[in-house]
C-alpha positions in Angstrom: 40.0 -22.9 -35.0 36.4 -23.3 -36.2 37.6 -23.7 -39.8 39.9 -26.6 -38.9 37.1 -28.3 -37.2 34.8 -27.9 -40.2 37.6 -29.2 -42.5 38.3 -32.2 -40.3 34.5 -33.0 -40.1 34.3 -32.7 -43.8 37.1 -35.1 -44.3 35.7 -37.4 -41.7 32.4 -37.3 -43.4 33.9 -37.9 -46.7 35.6 -41.1 -45.6 32.8 -42.2 -43.2 29.8 -42.0 -45.6 31.1 -45.0 -47.8 31.5 -47.1 -44.6 28.0 -46.3 -43.6 26.7 -47.1 -47.0 28.5 -50.5 -46.9 27.1 -51.3 -43.5 23.7 -50.4 -44.7 23.8 -52.6 -47.7 25.3 -55.5 -45.7 22.3 -55.2 -43.3 19.9 -55.3 -46.2 21.6 -58.2 -47.6 21.7 -60.2 -44.3 18.0 -59.3 -43.8 17.1 -60.6 -47.3 19.2 -63.8 -46.7 17.3 -64.2 -43.4 13.9 -64.0 -45.0 15.0 -66.4 -47.7 16.1 -69.0 -45.1 12.8 -68.5 -43.2 10.8 -69.0 -46.4 12.7 -72.1 -47.3 12.2 -73.6 -43.8 8.5 -73.3 -44.2 
């Protein structure tokens, strides 16, 4: 029982981490674009 939960969590982690990284980089990119737009407006 505990072993299956651990395995499932490991699989989930393995698939979930790349998604989190993608979201993180997308947020960074959007933040960068936002700053560029603000700088251009001024």
